[in-house]
TITORMAR-731219 format. One record per atom (N, C-alpha, C): residue number from 0; residue in three letters; x, y, z. Coordinates in nm, 2 decimals. Example, Ala and Ser with C-alpha at 12.3 -4.5 7.8 and 13.67 -1.06 7.14 Angstrom:
<nodes>
resi	resn	east	north	up
0	ALA	1.32	-0.57	0.78
0	ALA	1.23	-0.45	0.78
0	ALA	1.32	-0.33	0.78
1	SER	1.28	-0.22	0.71
1	SER	1.37	-0.11	0.71
1	SER	1.29	0.00	0.79
</nodes>
This chain:
<nodes>
resi	resn	east	north	up
0	UNK	-0.69	-2.60	1.39
0	UNK	-0.71	-2.44	1.39
0	UNK	-0.81	-2.39	1.48
1	UNK	-0.77	-2.31	1.56
1	UNK	-0.87	-2.26	1.66
1	UNK	-0.98	-2.19	1.60
2	UNK	-1.11	-2.19	1.67
2	UNK	-1.21	-2.10	1.61
2	UNK	-1.19	-1.96	1.62
3	UNK	-1.23	-1.90	1.51
3	UNK	-1.22	-1.75	1.51
3	UNK	-1.31	-1.68	1.59
4	UNK	-1.27	-1.58	1.68
4	UNK	-1.36	-1.51	1.75
4	UNK	-1.44	-1.40	1.68
5	UNK	-1.54	-1.37	1.74
5	UNK	-1.64	-1.27	1.69
5	UNK	-1.56	-1.13	1.68
6	UNK	-1.60	-1.04	1.61
6	UNK	-1.55	-0.91	1.58
6	UNK	-1.62	-0.80	1.68
7	UNK	-1.55	-0.74	1.75
7	UNK	-1.60	-0.64	1.85
7	UNK	-1.67	-0.53	1.78
8	UNK	-1.79	-0.49	1.82
8	UNK	-1.87	-0.39	1.75
8	UNK	-1.89	-0.26	1.84
9	UNK	-1.90	-0.16	1.79
9	UNK	-1.91	-0.04	1.87
9	UNK	-2.02	0.05	1.80
10	UNK	-2.09	0.14	1.88
10	UNK	-2.17	0.24	1.83
10	UNK	-2.10	0.35	1.77
11	UNK	-2.17	0.44	1.70
11	UNK	-2.10	0.56	1.65
11	UNK	-2.05	0.65	1.74
12	UNK	-2.10	0.63	1.88
12	UNK	-2.03	0.71	1.99
12	UNK	-1.92	0.63	2.06
13	UNK	-1.88	0.51	2.00
13	UNK	-1.77	0.44	2.06
13	UNK	-1.81	0.36	2.17
14	UNK	-1.94	0.33	2.20
14	UNK	-1.97	0.24	2.31
14	UNK	-1.98	0.10	2.26
15	UNK	-1.94	0.00	2.33
15	UNK	-1.94	-0.14	2.30
15	UNK	-2.07	-0.18	2.27
16	UNK	-2.10	-0.26	2.18
16	UNK	-2.24	-0.29	2.13
16	UNK	-2.25	-0.45	2.10
17	UNK	-2.16	-0.52	2.16
17	UNK	-2.15	-0.67	2.13
17	UNK	-2.05	-0.71	2.03
18	UNK	-2.07	-0.81	1.96
18	UNK	-1.97	-0.86	1.86
18	UNK	-2.05	-0.89	1.72
19	UNK	-1.98	-0.89	1.61
19	UNK	-2.03	-0.92	1.47
19	UNK	-1.98	-1.05	1.43
20	UNK	-2.04	-1.14	1.39
20	UNK	-2.00	-1.27	1.32
20	UNK	-1.90	-1.23	1.22
21	UNK	-1.80	-1.33	1.23
21	UNK	-1.70	-1.32	1.12
21	UNK	-1.73	-1.39	0.99
22	UNK	-1.73	-1.31	0.89
22	UNK	-1.78	-1.38	0.76
22	UNK	-1.68	-1.49	0.73
23	UNK	-1.74	-1.58	0.65
23	UNK	-1.67	-1.71	0.63
23	UNK	-1.54	-1.69	0.54
24	UNK	-1.54	-1.58	0.47
24	UNK	-1.41	-1.55	0.39
24	UNK	-1.31	-1.51	0.47
25	UNK	-1.32	-1.46	0.60
25	UNK	-1.23	-1.42	0.69
25	UNK	-1.21	-1.50	0.80
26	UNK	-1.23	-1.65	0.79
26	UNK	-1.22	-1.72	0.91
26	UNK	-1.11	-1.84	0.87
27	UNK	-1.06	-1.82	0.76
27	UNK	-0.96	-1.92	0.72
27	UNK	-0.82	-1.90	0.77
28	UNK	-0.72	-1.96	0.72
28	UNK	-0.57	-1.96	0.74
28	UNK	-0.51	-1.82	0.69
29	UNK	-0.39	-1.78	0.74
29	UNK	-0.33	-1.66	0.72
29	UNK	-0.29	-1.65	0.58
30	UNK	-0.25	-1.76	0.52
30	UNK	-0.20	-1.75	0.36
30	UNK	-0.08	-1.66	0.34
31	UNK	0.01	-1.69	0.43
31	UNK	0.13	-1.61	0.44
31	UNK	0.21	-1.57	0.29
32	UNK	0.21	-1.67	0.21
32	UNK	0.29	-1.66	0.09
32	UNK	0.21	-1.59	-0.01
33	UNK	0.08	-1.59	-0.01
33	UNK	-0.01	-1.51	-0.11
33	UNK	-0.01	-1.37	-0.06
34	UNK	-0.02	-1.34	0.07
34	UNK	0.01	-1.20	0.13
34	UNK	0.13	-1.15	0.08
35	UNK	0.25	-1.22	0.10
35	UNK	0.37	-1.17	0.05
35	UNK	0.37	-1.14	-0.10
36	UNK	0.30	-1.21	-0.18
36	UNK	0.30	-1.19	-0.33
36	UNK	0.22	-1.06	-0.34
37	UNK	0.12	-1.04	-0.28
37	UNK	0.04	-0.93	-0.31
37	UNK	0.10	-0.81	-0.27
38	UNK	0.17	-0.80	-0.15
38	UNK	0.24	-0.69	-0.11
38	UNK	0.36	-0.66	-0.20
39	UNK	0.44	-0.75	-0.24
39	UNK	0.55	-0.71	-0.34
39	UNK	0.49	-0.66	-0.47
40	UNK	0.37	-0.73	-0.50
40	UNK	0.32	-0.67	-0.63
40	UNK	0.28	-0.53	-0.62
41	UNK	0.21	-0.48	-0.51
41	UNK	0.17	-0.35	-0.49
41	UNK	0.29	-0.26	-0.48
42	UNK	0.39	-0.30	-0.41
42	UNK	0.51	-0.21	-0.40
42	UNK	0.58	-0.19	-0.53
43	UNK	0.58	-0.31	-0.61
43	UNK	0.64	-0.28	-0.75
43	UNK	0.57	-0.21	-0.85
44	UNK	0.44	-0.21	-0.84
44	UNK	0.35	-0.15	-0.92
44	UNK	0.36	0.01	-0.89
45	UNK	0.40	0.05	-0.76
45	UNK	0.40	0.18	-0.73
45	UNK	0.54	0.24	-0.76
46	UNK	0.63	0.17	-0.81
46	UNK	0.76	0.23	-0.87
46	UNK	0.74	0.30	-1.00
47	UNK	0.78	0.41	-1.00
47	UNK	0.75	0.49	-1.13
47	UNK	0.85	0.43	-1.23
48	UNK	0.97	0.39	-1.21
48	UNK	1.06	0.34	-1.32
48	UNK	1.11	0.45	-1.41
49	UNK	1.11	0.58	-1.36
49	UNK	1.17	0.69	-1.45
49	UNK	1.31	0.71	-1.44
50	UNK	1.39	0.64	-1.37
50	UNK	1.53	0.66	-1.37
50	UNK	1.60	0.65	-1.50
51	UNK	1.70	0.74	-1.53
51	UNK	1.76	0.74	-1.65
51	UNK	1.89	0.80	-1.65
52	UNK	1.99	0.74	-1.71
52	UNK	2.13	0.82	-1.72
52	UNK	2.15	0.84	-1.88
53	UNK	2.24	0.93	-1.90
53	UNK	2.28	0.96	-2.05
53	UNK	2.39	0.88	-2.10
54	UNK	2.36	0.84	-2.24
54	UNK	2.46	0.76	-2.31
54	UNK	2.55	0.88	-2.38
55	UNK	2.66	0.83	-2.43
55	UNK	2.75	0.92	-2.50
55	UNK	2.67	0.99	-2.62
56	UNK	2.57	0.93	-2.67
56	UNK	2.50	1.01	-2.78
56	UNK	2.40	1.11	-2.73
57	UNK	2.37	1.11	-2.59
57	UNK	2.28	1.20	-2.54
57	UNK	2.34	1.31	-2.45
58	UNK	2.47	1.29	-2.41
58	UNK	2.56	1.39	-2.32
58	UNK	2.58	1.51	-2.42
59	UNK	2.57	1.65	-2.38
59	UNK	2.60	1.76	-2.47
59	UNK	2.74	1.79	-2.48
60	UNK	2.78	1.82	-2.60
60	UNK	2.92	1.83	-2.61
60	UNK	3.00	1.73	-2.66
61	UNK	3.14	1.73	-2.69
61	UNK	3.22	1.62	-2.71
61	UNK	3.22	1.59	-2.86
62	UNK	3.20	1.69	-2.95
62	UNK	3.18	1.66	-3.08
62	UNK	3.33	1.68	-3.14
63	UNK	3.41	1.75	-3.08
63	UNK	3.54	1.77	-3.14
63	UNK	3.64	1.66	-3.07
64	UNK	3.73	1.62	-3.17
64	UNK	3.83	1.51	-3.11
64	UNK	3.93	1.60	-3.03
65	UNK	3.96	1.54	-2.90
65	UNK	4.04	1.63	-2.80
65	UNK	4.19	1.66	-2.85
66	UNK	4.25	1.56	-2.92
66	UNK	4.39	1.58	-2.97
66	UNK	4.39	1.47	-3.09
67	UNK	4.49	1.51	-3.17
67	UNK	4.50	1.42	-3.29
67	UNK	4.53	1.27	-3.26
68	UNK	4.52	1.19	-3.35
68	UNK	4.53	1.04	-3.33
68	UNK	4.65	0.98	-3.29
69	UNK	4.77	1.05	-3.36
69	UNK	4.91	0.98	-3.33
69	UNK	5.00	1.09	-3.29
70	UNK	5.11	1.04	-3.23
70	UNK	5.24	1.11	-3.22
70	UNK	5.22	1.24	-3.09
71	UNK	5.12	1.18	-3.00
71	UNK	5.10	1.28	-2.89
71	UNK	5.17	1.21	-2.77
72	UNK	5.19	1.08	-2.77
72	UNK	5.23	0.99	-2.64
72	UNK	5.11	0.98	-2.55
73	UNK	4.99	1.01	-2.59
73	UNK	4.88	0.98	-2.51
73	UNK	4.79	0.89	-2.58
74	UNK	4.70	0.84	-2.52
74	UNK	4.61	0.73	-2.55
74	UNK	4.51	0.81	-2.65
75	UNK	4.48	0.73	-2.76
75	UNK	4.38	0.79	-2.85
75	UNK	4.24	0.82	-2.79
76	UNK	4.19	0.92	-2.82
76	UNK	4.06	0.96	-2.77
76	UNK	3.97	1.02	-2.89
77	UNK	3.85	1.00	-2.90
77	UNK	3.75	1.04	-3.01
77	UNK	3.66	1.16	-2.95
78	UNK	3.65	1.16	-2.82
78	UNK	3.53	1.24	-2.76
78	UNK	3.57	1.27	-2.63
79	UNK	3.54	1.38	-2.57
79	UNK	3.55	1.41	-2.43
79	UNK	3.43	1.37	-2.35
80	UNK	3.33	1.31	-2.41
80	UNK	3.21	1.25	-2.37
80	UNK	3.21	1.10	-2.35
81	UNK	3.32	1.03	-2.37
81	UNK	3.33	0.90	-2.36
81	UNK	3.33	0.86	-2.21
82	UNK	3.27	0.73	-2.18
82	UNK	3.25	0.72	-2.02
82	UNK	3.38	0.73	-1.93
83	UNK	3.49	0.72	-1.97
83	UNK	3.59	0.73	-1.89
83	UNK	3.66	0.88	-1.85
84	UNK	3.58	0.97	-1.93
84	UNK	3.60	1.11	-1.90
84	UNK	3.51	1.16	-1.80
85	UNK	3.57	1.26	-1.73
85	UNK	3.48	1.34	-1.63
85	UNK	3.38	1.42	-1.72
86	UNK	3.25	1.42	-1.67
86	UNK	3.15	1.48	-1.74
86	UNK	3.10	1.40	-1.85
87	UNK	3.17	1.27	-1.87
87	UNK	3.13	1.19	-1.98
87	UNK	3.00	1.11	-1.95
88	UNK	2.97	1.03	-2.05
88	UNK	2.84	0.93	-2.04
88	UNK	2.86	0.83	-1.94
89	UNK	2.74	0.76	-1.91
89	UNK	2.74	0.65	-1.81
89	UNK	2.70	0.52	-1.91
90	UNK	2.78	0.42	-1.88
90	UNK	2.75	0.29	-1.96
90	UNK	2.68	0.20	-1.88
91	UNK	2.59	0.14	-1.94
91	UNK	2.50	0.03	-1.86
91	UNK	2.41	0.09	-1.74
92	UNK	2.39	0.23	-1.76
92	UNK	2.32	0.29	-1.66
92	UNK	2.18	0.24	-1.66
93	UNK	2.10	0.30	-1.54
93	UNK	1.94	0.24	-1.55
93	UNK	1.88	0.32	-1.67
94	UNK	1.78	0.27	-1.73
94	UNK	1.70	0.33	-1.82
94	UNK	1.54	0.30	-1.78
95	UNK	1.46	0.39	-1.83
95	UNK	1.32	0.38	-1.80
95	UNK	1.26	0.24	-1.82
96	UNK	1.20	0.19	-1.73
96	UNK	1.14	0.06	-1.75
96	UNK	1.01	0.04	-1.65
97	UNK	0.94	-0.06	-1.66
97	UNK	0.82	-0.08	-1.58
97	UNK	0.86	-0.19	-1.48
98	UNK	0.82	-0.18	-1.36
98	UNK	0.84	-0.27	-1.27
98	UNK	0.71	-0.36	-1.23
99	UNK	0.60	-0.31	-1.28
99	UNK	0.47	-0.39	-1.26
99	UNK	0.46	-0.54	-1.27
100	UNK	0.41	-0.59	-1.16
100	UNK	0.39	-0.74	-1.18
100	UNK	0.24	-0.78	-1.18
101	UNK	0.22	-0.90	-1.24
101	UNK	0.08	-0.95	-1.26
101	UNK	0.08	-1.06	-1.15
102	UNK	-0.06	-1.07	-1.10
102	UNK	-0.08	-1.15	-1.00
102	UNK	-0.23	-1.21	-1.02
103	UNK	-0.27	-1.34	-1.04
103	UNK	-0.39	-1.37	-1.06
103	UNK	-0.49	-1.32	-0.96
104	UNK	-0.62	-1.30	-1.00
104	UNK	-0.71	-1.25	-0.92
104	UNK	-0.75	-1.34	-0.80
105	UNK	-0.75	-1.47	-0.82
105	UNK	-0.77	-1.58	-0.71
105	UNK	-0.66	-1.56	-0.61
106	UNK	-0.53	-1.53	-0.65
106	UNK	-0.44	-1.52	-0.55
106	UNK	-0.45	-1.39	-0.47
107	UNK	-0.50	-1.29	-0.53
107	UNK	-0.52	-1.15	-0.46
107	UNK	-0.64	-1.17	-0.37
108	UNK	-0.73	-1.25	-0.41
108	UNK	-0.84	-1.26	-0.31
108	UNK	-0.79	-1.36	-0.18
109	UNK	-0.71	-1.45	-0.21
109	UNK	-0.66	-1.53	-0.10
109	UNK	-0.57	-1.44	-0.01
110	UNK	-0.49	-1.35	-0.06
110	UNK	-0.41	-1.27	0.02
110	UNK	-0.50	-1.18	0.10
111	UNK	-0.59	-1.11	0.05
111	UNK	-0.70	-1.03	0.14
111	UNK	-0.76	-1.10	0.23
112	UNK	-0.80	-1.22	0.20
112	UNK	-0.87	-1.31	0.29
112	UNK	-0.77	-1.33	0.43
113	UNK	-0.64	-1.38	0.39
113	UNK	-0.55	-1.42	0.49
113	UNK	-0.52	-1.31	0.57
114	UNK	-0.50	-1.17	0.52
114	UNK	-0.47	-1.07	0.58
114	UNK	-0.57	-1.04	0.69
115	UNK	-0.68	-1.02	0.65
115	UNK	-0.80	-0.99	0.74
115	UNK	-0.81	-1.10	0.84
116	UNK	-0.81	-1.23	0.81
116	UNK	-0.82	-1.34	0.90
116	UNK	-0.71	-1.32	1.01
117	UNK	-0.60	-1.29	0.98
117	UNK	-0.49	-1.28	1.07
117	UNK	-0.51	-1.16	1.17
118	UNK	-0.56	-1.05	1.12
118	UNK	-0.60	-0.94	1.20
118	UNK	-0.70	-0.97	1.29
119	UNK	-0.81	-1.04	1.24
119	UNK	-0.92	-1.08	1.33
119	UNK	-0.88	-1.18	1.45
120	UNK	-0.79	-1.27	1.41
120	UNK	-0.75	-1.37	1.51
120	UNK	-0.66	-1.29	1.63
121	UNK	-0.59	-1.18	1.59
121	UNK	-0.50	-1.09	1.67
121	UNK	-0.59	-0.99	1.74
122	UNK	-0.72	-0.99	1.73
122	UNK	-0.82	-0.89	1.79
122	UNK	-0.80	-0.75	1.75
123	UNK	-0.75	-0.73	1.62
123	UNK	-0.72	-0.60	1.57
123	UNK	-0.81	-0.55	1.48
124	UNK	-0.93	-0.61	1.46
124	UNK	-1.05	-0.56	1.38
124	UNK	-1.16	-0.54	1.46
125	UNK	-1.23	-0.43	1.43
125	UNK	-1.36	-0.38	1.49
125	UNK	-1.46	-0.34	1.38
126	UNK	-1.58	-0.33	1.43
126	UNK	-1.69	-0.27	1.34
126	UNK	-1.75	-0.16	1.42
127	UNK	-1.76	-0.04	1.33
127	UNK	-1.82	0.06	1.38
127	UNK	-1.96	0.09	1.33
128	UNK	-2.06	0.13	1.40
128	UNK	-2.19	0.16	1.35
128	UNK	-2.21	0.25	1.28
129	UNK	-2.12	0.35	1.26
129	UNK	-2.11	0.47	1.18
129	UNK	-2.04	0.58	1.21
130	UNK	-2.04	0.69	1.15
130	UNK	-1.96	0.81	1.19
130	UNK	-2.06	0.92	1.21
131	UNK	-2.17	0.90	1.26
131	UNK	-2.26	1.03	1.26
131	UNK	-2.22	1.12	1.36
132	UNK	-2.13	1.09	1.47
132	UNK	-2.11	1.19	1.56
132	UNK	-1.97	1.27	1.54
133	UNK	-1.91	1.25	1.41
133	UNK	-1.80	1.33	1.38
133	UNK	-1.81	1.46	1.35
134	UNK	-1.74	1.55	1.41
134	UNK	-1.75	1.69	1.38
134	UNK	-1.62	1.74	1.33
135	UNK	-1.52	1.67	1.35
135	UNK	-1.38	1.73	1.30
135	UNK	-1.28	1.63	1.36
136	UNK	-1.16	1.67	1.34
136	UNK	-1.04	1.58	1.39
136	UNK	-1.05	1.56	1.54
137	UNK	-1.08	1.65	1.62
137	UNK	-1.09	1.64	1.75
137	UNK	-1.16	1.51	1.78
138	UNK	-1.29	1.52	1.74
138	UNK	-1.39	1.41	1.77
138	UNK	-1.35	1.27	1.72
139	UNK	-1.29	1.29	1.60
139	UNK	-1.23	1.17	1.54
139	UNK	-1.13	1.09	1.64
140	UNK	-1.04	1.18	1.68
140	UNK	-0.92	1.13	1.77
140	UNK	-0.98	1.07	1.90
141	UNK	-1.09	1.14	1.96
141	UNK	-1.15	1.11	2.07
141	UNK	-1.22	0.96	2.05
142	UNK	-1.27	0.94	1.93
142	UNK	-1.34	0.82	1.90
142	UNK	-1.24	0.71	1.89
143	UNK	-1.12	0.72	1.81
143	UNK	-1.04	0.62	1.81
143	UNK	-0.97	0.57	1.95
144	UNK	-0.95	0.68	2.04
144	UNK	-0.92	0.66	2.17
144	UNK	-1.01	0.57	2.26
145	UNK	-1.14	0.59	2.22
145	UNK	-1.24	0.53	2.31
145	UNK	-1.27	0.39	2.25
146	UNK	-1.24	0.36	2.13
146	UNK	-1.24	0.21	2.09
146	UNK	-1.10	0.15	2.10
147	UNK	-1.01	0.22	2.15
147	UNK	-0.88	0.14	2.18
147	UNK	-0.80	0.14	2.05
148	UNK	-0.81	0.22	1.95
148	UNK	-0.74	0.22	1.83
148	UNK	-0.63	0.35	1.82
149	UNK	-0.58	0.40	1.93
149	UNK	-0.52	0.51	1.91
149	UNK	-0.37	0.49	1.87
150	UNK	-0.34	0.37	1.85
150	UNK	-0.21	0.33	1.80
150	UNK	-0.20	0.35	1.64
151	UNK	-0.31	0.36	1.59
151	UNK	-0.33	0.38	1.44
151	UNK	-0.40	0.27	1.40
152	UNK	-0.48	0.32	1.28
152	UNK	-0.59	0.24	1.22
152	UNK	-0.61	0.26	1.08
153	UNK	-0.66	0.17	1.00
153	UNK	-0.72	0.17	0.88
153	UNK	-0.85	0.17	0.88
154	UNK	-0.93	0.30	0.85
154	UNK	-1.07	0.30	0.86
154	UNK	-1.13	0.27	0.71
155	UNK	-1.21	0.16	0.71
155	UNK	-1.27	0.13	0.59
155	UNK	-1.41	0.16	0.58
156	UNK	-1.45	0.24	0.48
156	UNK	-1.59	0.28	0.47
156	UNK	-1.66	0.20	0.35
157	UNK	-1.79	0.19	0.36
157	UNK	-1.87	0.14	0.24
157	UNK	-1.85	0.22	0.11
158	UNK	-1.85	0.36	0.14
158	UNK	-1.84	0.44	0.02
158	UNK	-1.76	0.57	0.06
159	UNK	-1.74	0.64	-0.04
159	UNK	-1.65	0.77	-0.02
159	UNK	-1.72	0.87	0.07
160	UNK	-1.66	0.92	0.17
160	UNK	-1.70	1.02	0.27
160	UNK	-1.59	1.13	0.27
161	UNK	-1.63	1.24	0.22
161	UNK	-1.54	1.36	0.23
161	UNK	-1.53	1.40	0.38
162	UNK	-1.64	1.40	0.46
162	UNK	-1.63	1.46	0.59
162	UNK	-1.54	1.36	0.68
163	UNK	-1.56	1.22	0.65
163	UNK	-1.48	1.13	0.72
163	UNK	-1.33	1.15	0.68
164	UNK	-1.31	1.17	0.56
164	UNK	-1.17	1.18	0.51
164	UNK	-1.09	1.31	0.58
165	UNK	-1.17	1.42	0.59
165	UNK	-1.13	1.53	0.66
165	UNK	-1.11	1.51	0.80
166	UNK	-1.19	1.44	0.87
166	UNK	-1.19	1.43	1.01
166	UNK	-1.06	1.35	1.06
167	UNK	-1.02	1.25	0.97
167	UNK	-0.93	1.15	1.02
167	UNK	-0.79	1.20	0.94
168	UNK	-0.79	1.29	0.84
168	UNK	-0.66	1.28	0.77
168	UNK	-0.55	1.36	0.85
169	UNK	-0.57	1.44	0.94
169	UNK	-0.46	1.51	1.02
169	UNK	-0.42	1.41	1.15
170	UNK	-0.46	1.30	1.15
170	UNK	-0.44	1.21	1.27
170	UNK	-0.32	1.11	1.24
171	UNK	-0.22	1.12	1.29
171	UNK	-0.08	1.05	1.26
171	UNK	-0.12	0.89	1.27
172	UNK	-0.09	0.81	1.18
172	UNK	-0.09	0.66	1.17
172	UNK	-0.24	0.62	1.14
173	UNK	-0.32	0.71	1.08
173	UNK	-0.47	0.67	1.05
173	UNK	-0.49	0.71	0.89
174	UNK	-0.55	0.61	0.83
174	UNK	-0.59	0.62	0.68
174	UNK	-0.72	0.59	0.67
175	UNK	-0.79	0.65	0.57
175	UNK	-0.93	0.63	0.54
175	UNK	-0.93	0.56	0.41
176	UNK	-1.00	0.46	0.39
176	UNK	-1.02	0.41	0.25
176	UNK	-1.16	0.34	0.23
177	UNK	-1.21	0.31	0.11
177	UNK	-1.33	0.24	0.10
177	UNK	-1.30	0.08	0.06
178	UNK	-1.42	0.01	0.09
178	UNK	-1.40	-0.14	0.08
178	UNK	-1.36	-0.18	-0.05
179	UNK	-1.40	-0.10	-0.16
179	UNK	-1.37	-0.13	-0.29
179	UNK	-1.23	-0.13	-0.32
180	UNK	-1.15	-0.05	-0.26
180	UNK	-1.02	-0.01	-0.30
180	UNK	-0.91	-0.06	-0.17
181	UNK	-0.95	-0.10	-0.08
181	UNK	-0.86	-0.15	0.04
181	UNK	-0.77	-0.25	-0.02
182	UNK	-0.65	-0.24	0.02
182	UNK	-0.53	-0.32	-0.01
182	UNK	-0.47	-0.40	0.09
183	UNK	-0.41	-0.51	0.05
183	UNK	-0.35	-0.60	0.16
183	UNK	-0.23	-0.51	0.22
184	UNK	-0.16	-0.45	0.16
184	UNK	-0.04	-0.38	0.21
184	UNK	-0.12	-0.28	0.33
185	UNK	-0.20	-0.21	0.30
185	UNK	-0.26	-0.11	0.41
185	UNK	-0.32	-0.19	0.51
186	UNK	-0.37	-0.30	0.49
186	UNK	-0.42	-0.37	0.61
186	UNK	-0.31	-0.43	0.70
187	UNK	-0.20	-0.45	0.65
187	UNK	-0.06	-0.49	0.73
187	UNK	0.00	-0.38	0.78
188	UNK	0.00	-0.28	0.72
188	UNK	0.06	-0.15	0.77
188	UNK	0.01	-0.10	0.89
189	UNK	-0.12	-0.09	0.91
189	UNK	-0.19	-0.02	1.01
189	UNK	-0.23	-0.11	1.12
190	UNK	-0.22	-0.06	1.25
190	UNK	-0.23	-0.15	1.35
190	UNK	-0.37	-0.21	1.38
191	UNK	-0.47	-0.12	1.37
191	UNK	-0.61	-0.17	1.37
191	UNK	-0.69	-0.15	1.25
192	UNK	-0.79	-0.25	1.21
192	UNK	-0.86	-0.22	1.09
192	UNK	-1.01	-0.19	1.13
193	UNK	-1.07	-0.09	1.11
193	UNK	-1.20	-0.04	1.15
193	UNK	-1.29	-0.04	1.04
194	UNK	-1.39	-0.13	1.04
194	UNK	-1.50	-0.14	0.93
194	UNK	-1.62	-0.05	0.98
195	UNK	-1.66	0.04	0.88
195	UNK	-1.78	0.12	0.93
195	UNK	-1.90	0.07	0.85
196	UNK	-2.01	0.05	0.92
196	UNK	-2.14	0.01	0.86
196	UNK	-2.13	-0.10	0.78
197	UNK	-2.16	-0.11	0.65
197	UNK	-2.15	-0.24	0.57
197	UNK	-2.03	-0.26	0.51
198	UNK	-1.92	-0.20	0.55
198	UNK	-1.78	-0.22	0.48
198	UNK	-1.73	-0.36	0.49
199	UNK	-1.75	-0.41	0.62
199	UNK	-1.71	-0.57	0.63
199	UNK	-1.77	-0.66	0.52
200	UNK	-1.90	-0.64	0.51
200	UNK	-1.98	-0.74	0.41
200	UNK	-1.94	-0.70	0.27
201	UNK	-1.92	-0.59	0.25
201	UNK	-1.86	-0.54	0.10
201	UNK	-1.73	-0.60	0.07
202	UNK	-1.64	-0.61	0.17
202	UNK	-1.51	-0.66	0.13
202	UNK	-1.51	-0.79	0.14
203	UNK	-1.61	-0.87	0.21
203	UNK	-1.62	-1.02	0.20
203	UNK	-1.68	-1.06	0.08
204	UNK	-1.77	-0.97	0.03
204	UNK	-1.83	-1.00	-0.11
204	UNK	-1.71	-0.99	-0.22
205	UNK	-1.63	-0.89	-0.20
205	UNK	-1.52	-0.87	-0.29
205	UNK	-1.43	-0.99	-0.29
206	UNK	-1.41	-1.04	-0.18
206	UNK	-1.32	-1.14	-0.18
206	UNK	-1.38	-1.28	-0.19
207	UNK	-1.49	-1.30	-0.22
207	UNK	-1.58	-1.42	-0.24
207	UNK	-1.54	-1.49	-0.38
208	UNK	-1.61	-1.59	-0.40
208	UNK	-1.58	-1.68	-0.52
208	UNK	-1.49	-1.78	-0.48
209	UNK	-1.44	-1.85	-0.58
209	UNK	-1.36	-1.97	-0.57
209	UNK	-1.21	-1.92	-0.55
210	UNK	-1.14	-1.97	-0.44
210	UNK	-1.00	-1.92	-0.42
210	UNK	-0.94	-2.04	-0.34
</nodes>
């Protein structure tokens, strides 16, 4: 396995300021299977599972027998809400259910490590010294262009910042998140990953421990 390169660093103004050492947590292999498990879990947990069709006991109407049982020449019917009738019930249709999946914590840590490590090796991770110079969406877009992340980026903050969220939210292909809530799905979805201030160390600490 080749040596993991350093992470490019930039000042709050977008000027290059050297490189940041890659935390040991993000210097390992890609862990493709763990990443796949984490992504499918997140997508499954996002499904509301509220789909529902009506059984013959739930469809309105149909209380009267449409015609008498015998001597009509037609098949016997007990209700106009039977499944074979127009406006009738649905048999074996979807019912409300949970799609959520469980994934052990250690596997989730492996997935996060592998996703970040793959981005680092691809040169798609950068560290930003801060967001002091942001005054709005225009300055945020100019900053992304200056650091080479105009194709889209996941901006990870050490803590919640309303000003940063407002500055980036109207830029297509950009999402702002905090290190404590960043997901493997979002890291894979966005082209670049930008860590602000101490967000990289916070995420490394979150992924620490045995895995």
